[in-house]
N, C-alpha and C positions, 0 to 999 in steps of 0.2 A: 592601644598597641598597634603599631604599624603592621599592615598585612605582610606576612612572610611566606605563606603557603598558598599555592593553587592546588585544589584537590578535586577529585571526582568520587562520588559515592553512589551506590545503587544497592538494591536489595532484590530478593527473589521471594515472591509471595506464593507459597504453596497452598493449594486448596483441595477440597474433596470433590470439586466439580468434575464431571466426566465429559469427555469429548470424543470425537471420532478417532479411530485409528485406521490405518490402511487396511487392516484385516476386515473392516466393516464393508468394504467396497469390492465388487467383482471387477469393476472397470475403473481405471484411473482417469479422472477428468482432467488431470494435468495435460494429458495428450491432446485434448481438444484445442488447447492453445499452447502448443509446445514452445517453451522458452528458447530452445535451440533454433527452431525454425524461425521464430520471431527475430532473434538476433541476426540470423542469416539474411532475412528479408530486409531489415533496417540497414544493415551494413553491406548488403549486396555481395556477400561472400560467394554466392553461387556463380558470380562472374569469373571467379578464379578457376572454376571447373569447366568453363565454356569453350566449346569448339565451334567457331562461327560457321564452318561448312556444315556441321551437323544440324545446327539451328536453322540455317537457310534451307537445307534439304527438307527438314520437318515442316517448315512454313510453306514450302511449295506443295508438298504432298497433302497437306491439310487445307489448302486453299487460302492461306493468309496472304500470299503474294503469287504473282506469275513468275515463270522461270526466267523471263527476260527483263524483269523489273530491276531497275538500278536504284536500290533503296537501302538505307541503313538498317541492317538486320537487328541491331541492338534496340533500335526504336520499336520495331515490330515485336520483338521479344517482350519488352517492357509493357507495351500497350495491351498485349494479349496474354500476358503471364505465361509465355511459352516455357520459361525456365522451370515452372512448377511441374510441367509434364515431361521435360527432357532431363533435368538435373536431379530432381527430388527422388525419383524412383531408385536411383543408383546411390543415394546418400546413405551412409551407415550411422545416421543420427541417433538411432535407438541403442547402439552398442555402448554398454557401460554408462547408460544415462543416469545422471545424478538427480534428476528431477522427478522421474516416474516413481509413484508410491512414496513420495516424500511429503510429509504432512505440512512442511513449511511452505510448500508451493500449491497446496490444495485450494482450489477456488471456493470451496465450501467452508473453509476454516472459520470465517467470520460468522457463519450461520449456526455453528455448533452450540453457541450459548444463547441463541435467540429467545428460547423459552425461559431462560434463567436470569440473564443480565443483559444490559445494553452495552455491548462491546464498544460502541462509539464513545461512551463516556470515559473510558480508560485508555483508549488507543493513543492519545497524545503522551501518555506517561510510560508506556511499555514498548519494549523492542519487539516482542513476539509472545506467544504462549504455546505450550505444548504439554503432552501427557508426561508426567514425571513418575518414575517407578515407585517412589516411596509413598505417594499420596494420591494425587489426581492431576488436574491441570495446574501448571505452574506459570506464573506471570513475572518474568524478570523485568524490572524497571529499566528505563534509560539511565545513563550515567549523568548525575547532576553535579554542578559546581557550586551549588547553594543549598545550605541546610533547609532554608525556608521552602524552596522549590521541591526538595525531597520530601519534606513533611506534608506539603499540600498534595503531592502525588500519592503518597501512601494513604492519606485520609480519603481521597477520592476513590482509589482502588478498593479499599476495605469497605467503604460505605456502599459502593456499587455492587460488589460481590456479596457482601453480607457475612458477618462474623460466624453465622451458623455453618458456613462452609470452610472456616479457617480455624481449626482446632488442633492443639498440640497432641491431644490423646488420640487423634486420627493420624498421627505421625507427620503432621504438617510442620514445616519449619520456615525460617526466614533468614537465609544466608545473607550476610552483609559484605559488600565488596568495596574496597578502598584503594586509592592510589593518590599520590601527591608529588608536587615539585616545590622545592624551596627556591623561591625566586631571588633570594639574596645570594646564595652560593651555587645554585644550579644543581644541587643534589636532588635525587628523587627517592621514592620509597624503595626502589630497586637496590640502592646503595646500602640499605639497612634492612632488607627484607627478612633475613633470618633473625636479626635482633628484634625486629618488630613482632615477628611470630612468637618468639620466646617470651616476650613481655606480655603478649596477649594470653599465652598459656599460663603465665604466672598469675594473672588476674582472672582467669576463666572460672575458678571456683567461686570467687566473690561475686563476679558478674552473673554467673548462673543462679546464685542464691538470690541476688537482688532483683534480677530482671526476668528469670524464667519461672514458669508455673510449677506446681507440684506434680504435674504430669510430664515433666521434662524427661523423665526416665524412659518414656515411650520412644524417645528419639536418640538414645545413646548410640545405637548402631550406626547412625549417620554422623556422629561427631565424637570420635574416640580420642582418648588421650594416648600419646606414645607410651610404649612399654617401659622405656627407661630414658634417662637424660641423654645417654650416648646415641640413642636411636632417633632423636628429634629431627635432625636435619634431613635424614633419608626418609623418615616417615611422612613429613609434611610436604614433600614435593610430589608425592604420588596420590592423586585424588582417589584412587581405588582402595587406598587404605582407610578412606573416610575419616581423615583426621579432623579435629575440632577447628584447625586453621590450616589452610593449604596455600602454598605459594604458586601463583600462576604467572604466565608470561607478562601480563600487563597490569596485574593487580594482586592484592592479597584478599583471599576469601575467608571470612570467619563463619564457621558452620554451626556453632553451638546455639545461636539464638533460636527461640521457640517461634511458633506460629505468629504471624503479624496480625493479631486481632486487636491490638491496642496501639494505634499510631503514635500516641504520646510516648508510651513506654519504649517502643522500637526506635523512635527518633532520638530520644535521650541516650539509649544504648549506643546508637550509631555515633552520636557526637562524642561519647566517652571513648569508644574504640578508635575513632579518628584522632582524638587528642592523645591517646596512648601512643599511637603510631608516630606522632610528631616528635616524641621524646626519644632521644638516642642514648640514654643510659640503660645499662643492662640490669635487670632485676631477677632474672631466673638463673639459678646456679644448681649444680648437682646436689648441694646440701639442702636446698628448699624445694627441689622438684618432687620428691617423694611425698611430702606432706600436702603439696598442692594437688598432686594426683589423687591422694587419699580422700581429700575433701571434695574434689571434683566428682569422683566416682561415688562417694556417699550420696551426693545430690543427684547426679546424672544417671548413674547405673542402678543404684539401689533405691533411689527415690526417698531416702531417709533425711531427716533433719540433722544438721551437724550437732555434735555433742558440745558440751561446755568448752572444752579445750579448743575444739575447732572453731567455735564462735569467737573465742578470744583472738585466735590467729586472724580470722576474717576482719575483726574490728581493727586490729593493728594494720592490716593490709588496706583497709578503707582509708585510714588516715594518710597513708602514702599515696593512694590513688587520688584522693581529693587534692593533695598538694600538686601532683603532676598535671592533672587535667584542668585545674582552676583557671589559669590564664587563657586557655583556649575556649573553655565554656563561657567565660565572661564575654568574649567576642561573639560567640554564637548566640548568647542571650540577647544582645542588642538586635540581631537579625530577626529572631523569633518574637521579640518583645516578651520573653519569658525568662525569669531568673533561673537558669539551669543549675546553678550551684545549690540553691535552696531546693529545687526539684530533686537533685541528686541526694541531698541530705534526707529528704522525705522518703525517697525510695530505699535508702539504707535503713532507716528506722522502720519502714514498712515493707520488708522484702516480699516480693511477689510469691516466692516459694512457700512461705508460711502464711501469709495473709490473703493472697489472691486479690489484693486491692488494686484497682486501676488508678493509674496516675492521671491527675487532672491538671493540665497546664494552667487553667484559669486561676487555680489557687496560687500560682506563682507569677501571675501576670505583672509586668512592670507598669501597666496601666492601673493605678490605684483604685479607680472606680470599679473595674472588673474584679480585682482582687478582693476588695472589701465585701462586695455583694456575694461572691462565691464562698468566701470563708464563713460568712454569716449563716449560710445554708448548709454548711458541711462540717459543723463543729463535732468533734469526736473525742473519745477518751484516748489518752496517749498509749502507745504500745511499747513494750520493753523487750523486744526480740533479742537484744544484745546485752541485757543486764546479767 
């Protein structure tokens, strides 16, 4: 299939690691190397405030030049840093400063994990990290335009941090962010953002059952279903509602995924969500919203297994999901060298919510040697979650 979409994907790996907060310091070290002062020095903004007569008078009084010297006062000022003594004291640089007591500019931020992890191992894959209110330190990844690069980044971050610090029952989650452009017609996800969000809501019950753990109800507060179908559009544009999917200026953020302690599981879920977003048919209507909400809250709010009727609905919904995502997963499969369609079928037959089984990509490797060796060592009895 010819490439149609250019996309960006990223995730937010929440952990229970604890770091500094500004309340831990009596003095802000940002002031030792003030970004405002450095910007002024590099761009010589202080020259805009200069009065040559004042500088010359200062230089004479302090013995830098004689009164009858015919010399370029700017040169004397630069050589002796006179501007730091004349201009800086009158500068209001500290008024409304955005850098002071701002953890993003803290010179010690890279040291806060020194005793726990090697931050240098994951820096190439993350934008920043900070204390998150729901859990602990959060590590948002960079935006990737390749599922393989995304997968490698998650594997590195998770193995470096350690899964013992990434647990759903500690309220850690793994928000997934997506955006795309159709290079054939120039359309972007922004042209369909409400449609995409509604379709993700439609499949959120099934995907929560397949990909989230039995502890997912610990996180319902951070990924709520709208109260009614009519409320959806207003509900999902306000992040302070903590909706399960939120529309942002440059991306769509999906908030219901659990802690990112299984890179394979999280990567497959991301590929599925991205594939859903490429589809521009509408699947959520007022008539099926209530049952979707009911099943979602059975899983996410109450932490209960779906009943027989609900399982039947999820089974029918999976048939539709598989048909929608198949062409895109086939493309992603070649990039990862993993048959993602078979991996998705396995995840459906072995839902994480009931089995807690970890997805092993080697079982679905498109390299037959790896696949045969892996299957030989992982033979198991069949499961009948949807019988």
